[in-house]
TORKOL-4160 file (C-alpha; in steps of 0.2 Angstrom, whole numbers, padded with zeros to 4 digits, m for minus):
201
<pt num="1" X="0442" Y="0243" Z="0424"/>
<pt num="2" X="0430" Y="0248" Z="0437"/>
<pt num="3" X="0423" Y="0267" Z="0439"/>
<pt num="4" X="0432" Y="0268" Z="0456"/>
<pt num="5" X="0449" Y="0258" Z="0449"/>
<pt num="6" X="0457" Y="0241" Z="0456"/>
<pt num="7" X="0463" Y="0240" Z="0473"/>
<pt num="8" X="0472" Y="0223" Z="0471"/>
<pt num="9" X="0473" Y="0218" Z="0454"/>
<pt num="10" X="0487" Y="0226" Z="0441"/>
<pt num="11" X="0481" Y="0229" Z="0423"/>
<pt num="12" X="0485" Y="0213" Z="0415"/>
<pt num="13" X="0479" Y="0202" Z="0430"/>
<pt num="14" X="0463" Y="0212" Z="0429"/>
<pt num="15" X="0461" Y="0209" Z="0410"/>
<pt num="16" X="0462" Y="0191" Z="0413"/>
<pt num="17" X="0451" Y="0189" Z="0427"/>
<pt num="18" X="0437" Y="0200" Z="0420"/>
<pt num="19" X="0439" Y="0185" Z="0405"/>
<pt num="20" X="0440" Y="0171" Z="0415"/>
<pt num="21" X="0422" Y="0178" Z="0426"/>
<pt num="22" X="0414" Y="0181" Z="0409"/>
<pt num="23" X="0417" Y="0163" Z="0403"/>
<pt num="24" X="0411" Y="0155" Z="0421"/>
<pt num="25" X="0396" Y="0165" Z="0419"/>
<pt num="26" X="0392" Y="0168" Z="0400"/>
<pt num="27" X="0380" Y="0182" Z="0397"/>
<pt num="28" X="0364" Y="0175" Z="0390"/>
<pt num="29" X="0345" Y="0179" Z="0390"/>
<pt num="30" X="0342" Y="0178" Z="0410"/>
<pt num="31" X="0358" Y="0188" Z="0415"/>
<pt num="32" X="0372" Y="0199" Z="0410"/>
<pt num="33" X="0391" Y="0189" Z="0410"/>
<pt num="34" X="0401" Y="0189" Z="0424"/>
<pt num="35" X="0411" Y="0205" Z="0422"/>
<pt num="36" X="0395" Y="0215" Z="0421"/>
<pt num="37" X="0390" Y="0208" Z="0435"/>
<pt num="38" X="0404" Y="0214" Z="0444"/>
<pt num="39" X="0412" Y="0197" Z="0448"/>
<pt num="40" X="0429" Y="0201" Z="0447"/>
<pt num="41" X="0428" Y="0219" Z="0457"/>
<pt num="42" X="0420" Y="0205" Z="0472"/>
<pt num="43" X="0436" Y="0195" Z="0470"/>
<pt num="44" X="0448" Y="0211" Z="0469"/>
<pt num="45" X="0438" Y="0218" Z="0484"/>
<pt num="46" X="0441" Y="0203" Z="0493"/>
<pt num="47" X="0458" Y="0201" Z="0491"/>
<pt num="48" X="0464" Y="0217" Z="0499"/>
<pt num="49" X="0453" Y="0211" Z="0515"/>
<pt num="50" X="0456" Y="0197" Z="0530"/>
<pt num="51" X="0452" Y="0184" Z="0515"/>
<pt num="52" X="0466" Y="0191" Z="0503"/>
<pt num="53" X="0478" Y="0188" Z="0519"/>
<pt num="54" X="0469" Y="0173" Z="0527"/>
<pt num="55" X="0469" Y="0182" Z="0543"/>
<pt num="56" X="0455" Y="0171" Z="0548"/>
<pt num="57" X="0464" Y="0153" Z="0546"/>
<pt num="58" X="0477" Y="0142" Z="0553"/>
<pt num="59" X="0491" Y="0145" Z="0541"/>
<pt num="60" X="0506" Y="0136" Z="0549"/>
<pt num="61" X="0514" Y="0121" Z="0543"/>
<pt num="62" X="0518" Y="0106" Z="0539"/>
<pt num="63" X="0510" Y="0108" Z="0523"/>
<pt num="64" X="0505" Y="0093" Z="0517"/>
<pt num="65" X="0493" Y="0088" Z="0501"/>
<pt num="66" X="0476" Y="0085" Z="0508"/>
<pt num="67" X="0461" Y="0074" Z="0505"/>
<pt num="68" X="0448" Y="0081" Z="0490"/>
<pt num="69" X="0436" Y="0084" Z="0504"/>
<pt num="70" X="0449" Y="0096" Z="0514"/>
<pt num="71" X="0452" Y="0111" Z="0502"/>
<pt num="72" X="0467" Y="0119" Z="0500"/>
<pt num="73" X="0480" Y="0114" Z="0513"/>
<pt num="74" X="0496" Y="0126" Z="0506"/>
<pt num="75" X="0504" Y="0141" Z="0515"/>
<pt num="76" X="0499" Y="0154" Z="0501"/>
<pt num="77" X="0487" Y="0166" Z="0505"/>
<pt num="78" X="0470" Y="0169" Z="0492"/>
<pt num="79" X="0481" Y="0185" Z="0488"/>
<pt num="80" X="0496" Y="0176" Z="0484"/>
<pt num="81" X="0488" Y="0163" Z="0476"/>
<pt num="82" X="0479" Y="0176" Z="0463"/>
<pt num="83" X="0494" Y="0184" Z="0458"/>
<pt num="84" X="0504" Y="0167" Z="0457"/>
<pt num="85" X="0489" Y="0160" Z="0446"/>
<pt num="86" X="0485" Y="0175" Z="0433"/>
<pt num="87" X="0505" Y="0175" Z="0429"/>
<pt num="88" X="0506" Y="0158" Z="0426"/>
<pt num="89" X="0489" Y="0157" Z="0417"/>
<pt num="90" X="0496" Y="0172" Z="0406"/>
<pt num="91" X="0513" Y="0163" Z="0404"/>
<pt num="92" X="0505" Y="0146" Z="0400"/>
<pt num="93" X="0493" Y="0154" Z="0386"/>
<pt num="94" X="0507" Y="0165" Z="0378"/>
<pt num="95" X="0520" Y="0149" Z="0375"/>
<pt num="96" X="0505" Y="0138" Z="0369"/>
<pt num="97" X="0493" Y="0150" Z="0360"/>
<pt num="98" X="0505" Y="0159" Z="0349"/>
<pt num="99" X="0511" Y="0172" Z="0361"/>
<pt num="100" X="0491" Y="0176" Z="0365"/>
<pt num="101" X="0488" Y="0182" Z="0383"/>
<pt num="102" X="0473" Y="0173" Z="0390"/>
<pt num="103" X="0460" Y="0189" Z="0390"/>
<pt num="104" X="0467" Y="0190" Z="0370"/>
<pt num="105" X="0460" Y="0171" Z="0365"/>
<pt num="106" X="0445" Y="0167" Z="0358"/>
<pt num="107" X="0430" Y="0163" Z="0369"/>
<pt num="108" X="0432" Y="0145" Z="0363"/>
<pt num="109" X="0448" Y="0145" Z="0366"/>
<pt num="110" X="0447" Y="0152" Z="0384"/>
<pt num="111" X="0433" Y="0139" Z="0387"/>
<pt num="112" X="0445" Y="0125" Z="0382"/>
<pt num="113" X="0457" Y="0132" Z="0393"/>
<pt num="114" X="0447" Y="0133" Z="0408"/>
<pt num="115" X="0439" Y="0114" Z="0407"/>
<pt num="116" X="0456" Y="0109" Z="0404"/>
<pt num="117" X="0461" Y="0118" Z="0422"/>
<pt num="118" X="0445" Y="0109" Z="0429"/>
<pt num="119" X="0451" Y="0092" Z="0424"/>
<pt num="120" X="0468" Y="0094" Z="0429"/>
<pt num="121" X="0474" Y="0092" Z="0412"/>
<pt num="122" X="0486" Y="0106" Z="0412"/>
<pt num="123" X="0501" Y="0109" Z="0421"/>
<pt num="124" X="0504" Y="0128" Z="0423"/>
<pt num="125" X="0522" Y="0135" Z="0426"/>
<pt num="126" X="0531" Y="0138" Z="0442"/>
<pt num="127" X="0523" Y="0125" Z="0453"/>
<pt num="128" X="0506" Y="0133" Z="0451"/>
<pt num="129" X="0492" Y="0120" Z="0453"/>
<pt num="130" X="0480" Y="0123" Z="0437"/>
<pt num="131" X="0467" Y="0114" Z="0444"/>
<pt num="132" X="0466" Y="0121" Z="0461"/>
<pt num="133" X="0468" Y="0138" Z="0455"/>
<pt num="134" X="0453" Y="0136" Z="0443"/>
<pt num="135" X="0442" Y="0129" Z="0460"/>
<pt num="136" X="0447" Y="0144" Z="0469"/>
<pt num="137" X="0442" Y="0156" Z="0454"/>
<pt num="138" X="0426" Y="0148" Z="0452"/>
<pt num="139" X="0423" Y="0148" Z="0470"/>
<pt num="140" X="0425" Y="0166" Z="0471"/>
<pt num="141" X="0415" Y="0170" Z="0452"/>
<pt num="142" X="0401" Y="0160" Z="0461"/>
<pt num="143" X="0403" Y="0172" Z="0478"/>
<pt num="144" X="0404" Y="0186" Z="0469"/>
<pt num="145" X="0388" Y="0183" Z="0456"/>
<pt num="146" X="0378" Y="0179" Z="0472"/>
<pt num="147" X="0382" Y="0190" Z="0487"/>
<pt num="148" X="0375" Y="0206" Z="0492"/>
<pt num="149" X="0380" Y="0220" Z="0479"/>
<pt num="150" X="0389" Y="0230" Z="0495"/>
<pt num="151" X="0402" Y="0217" Z="0492"/>
<pt num="152" X="0407" Y="0225" Z="0473"/>
<pt num="153" X="0397" Y="0210" Z="0465"/>
<pt num="154" X="0380" Y="0205" Z="0460"/>
<pt num="155" X="0379" Y="0222" Z="0452"/>
<pt num="156" X="0361" Y="0229" Z="0452"/>
<pt num="157" X="0356" Y="0213" Z="0461"/>
<pt num="158" X="0355" Y="0205" Z="0442"/>
<pt num="159" X="0356" Y="0187" Z="0451"/>
<pt num="160" X="0344" Y="0189" Z="0463"/>
<pt num="161" X="0332" Y="0198" Z="0450"/>
<pt num="162" X="0334" Y="0182" Z="0439"/>
<pt num="163" X="0330" Y="0170" Z="0454"/>
<pt num="164" X="0317" Y="0181" Z="0462"/>
<pt num="165" X="0327" Y="0181" Z="0477"/>
<pt num="166" X="0320" Y="0196" Z="0488"/>
<pt num="167" X="0338" Y="0199" Z="0496"/>
<pt num="168" X="0339" Y="0208" Z="0512"/>
<pt num="169" X="0320" Y="0212" Z="0515"/>
<pt num="170" X="0316" Y="0211" Z="0533"/>
<pt num="171" X="0300" Y="0201" Z="0531"/>
<pt num="172" X="0294" Y="0190" Z="0518"/>
<pt num="173" X="0284" Y="0178" Z="0528"/>
<pt num="174" X="0268" Y="0180" Z="0519"/>
<pt num="175" X="0276" Y="0172" Z="0502"/>
<pt num="176" X="0286" Y="0158" Z="0511"/>
<pt num="177" X="0275" Y="0144" Z="0507"/>
<pt num="178" X="0270" Y="0152" Z="0490"/>
<pt num="179" X="0278" Y="0140" Z="0479"/>
<pt num="180" X="0282" Y="0142" Z="0460"/>
<pt num="181" X="0276" Y="0160" Z="0461"/>
<pt num="182" X="0287" Y="0174" Z="0457"/>
<pt num="183" X="0290" Y="0187" Z="0472"/>
<pt num="184" X="0281" Y="0203" Z="0468"/>
<pt num="185" X="0293" Y="0215" Z="0475"/>
<pt num="186" X="0311" Y="0219" Z="0470"/>
<pt num="187" X="0326" Y="0212" Z="0479"/>
<pt num="188" X="0334" Y="0225" Z="0492"/>
<pt num="189" X="0353" Y="0225" Z="0496"/>
<pt num="190" X="0359" Y="0227" Z="0514"/>
<pt num="191" X="0364" Y="0247" Z="0509"/>
<pt num="192" X="0344" Y="0246" Z="0504"/>
<pt num="193" X="0334" Y="0248" Z="0488"/>
<pt num="194" X="0341" Y="0257" Z="0474"/>
<pt num="195" X="0323" Y="0270" Z="0473"/>
<pt num="196" X="0327" Y="0272" Z="0489"/>
<pt num="197" X="0345" Y="0281" Z="0485"/>
<pt num="198" X="0337" Y="0289" Z="0471"/>
<pt num="199" X="0344" Y="0275" Z="0457"/>
<pt num="200" X="0336" Y="0266" Z="0444"/>
<pt num="201" X="0334" Y="0248" Z="0451"/>
């Protein structure tokens, strides 16, 4: 669990989403995994805000399947989709994987199920579209990995350090044309640099 607790996810949902983001962004020699990078925390925070309730989207009917280029066209908000999707994921896993929830599966079994979801080869219960749910979680996980840390993800600016991205520095024009040269300074968040706040970066 995060030090400040979960705002949206219930404990079992939090276990599932942390397991998912850790498979979508696995730890390697370049970076920590999605869980340690705070991707689940980022998603949790977004789901209790405007994004979670689709406050800035037109959400009235009619609801018809859209083209692949149109994105999600349903009535459910992202918060509803996560609640339904995580419940359906665990229900499917328990029915098909010896009673185990997704978080309790071996990493290779988690990967296999996620790949089947992405390819649209698995049918979840209660009418949940597994492929659409996978696309939603993948997009939000990438946002959480690369967004400014002020939103809960990209903890310690791990992805920015990996890429050499300067972050919210006010001016780095001197380095824009220096291709294939590492940026010499540590990245800065919207909230400032860790050293400005007495933290180690």
